[in-house]
Structures are given as C-alpha cells and as structure tokens.
C-alpha positions as CSV (number, residue, x, y, z in Angstrom):
1,M,0.2,-4.8,-16.3
2,K,-2.7,-2.8,-17.8
3,A,-1.9,0.5,-19.3
4,G,-1.9,3.4,-16.9
5,L,-1.1,1.3,-13.8
6,L,2.2,1.4,-11.8
7,A,4.9,-0.5,-13.7
8,G,7.5,-2.4,-11.5
9,R,7.3,-4.8,-8.6
10,I,6.3,-3.5,-5.2
11,A,8.8,-4.2,-2.4
12,R,6.6,-3.0,0.5
13,V,3.6,-0.9,1.5
14,S,3.5,1.0,4.7
15,L,1.0,3.4,6.5
16,L,2.6,6.7,7.4
17,G,2.4,7.3,11.1
18,S,2.0,3.6,11.9
19,D,4.4,0.8,12.8
20,A,1.9,-1.9,11.9
21,E,2.8,-4.5,9.3
22,L,0.3,-4.2,6.4
23,A,-1.2,-7.2,4.4
24,W,-1.4,-6.3,0.8
25,N,-2.0,-7.9,-2.6
26,R,-1.4,-6.7,-6.1
27,T,-3.3,-8.0,-9.1
28,E,-3.3,-6.8,-12.7
29,E,-6.4,-4.7,-11.8
30,A,-5.5,-3.1,-8.3
31,L,-3.4,-2.8,-5.2
32,T,-5.4,-3.9,-2.2
33,V,-4.2,-3.0,1.3
34,K,-5.7,-4.2,4.5
35,T,-5.6,-1.4,7.0
36,P,-5.1,-1.9,10.8
37,E,-8.1,-1.6,13.1
38,E,-6.8,1.5,14.6
39,G,-5.2,3.9,12.3
40,P,-2.7,6.7,13.0
41,G,-5.4,9.5,12.7
42,A,-9.1,10.1,12.2
43,V,-9.0,12.1,9.0
44,A,-7.1,10.1,6.3
45,Y,-4.8,7.3,5.6
46,V,-1.6,7.9,3.6
47,F,0.3,4.9,2.1
48,K,3.9,4.7,1.0
49,V,4.5,2.3,-1.8
50,V,8.2,1.3,-2.3
51,L,9.2,-0.4,-5.6
52,Q,12.0,-3.0,-5.9
53,S,15.1,-1.5,-7.4
C-alpha cells in the first residue's frame, strides 16, 4: 500500500441508510465504490468501511 492510505484488508463497504449490496474494488491507488441508482438521500452519501480483523 502507498503511504498515507488505509492499511489492512477491507471486509465490506456499505452505504448508510441503504440495504443495497455495493460493488467495490480496492487498488493500491484508490477504493472505488459503485453506488446504487437510488440513494438513501439527496444531499450526501456516507460509506462505512469495515476492515478484516
């Protein structure tokens, strides 16, 4: 992993306020999350990233 990025393996990514399963991909440069067509609100998306223990 590059310096300054989250260390550890990601177990799951969820969108707060939504039950939708999210498609996501992590590379050495970024975490990319595909959002559902209809989100839980109109103002902002908040993601929860859970690491493997």
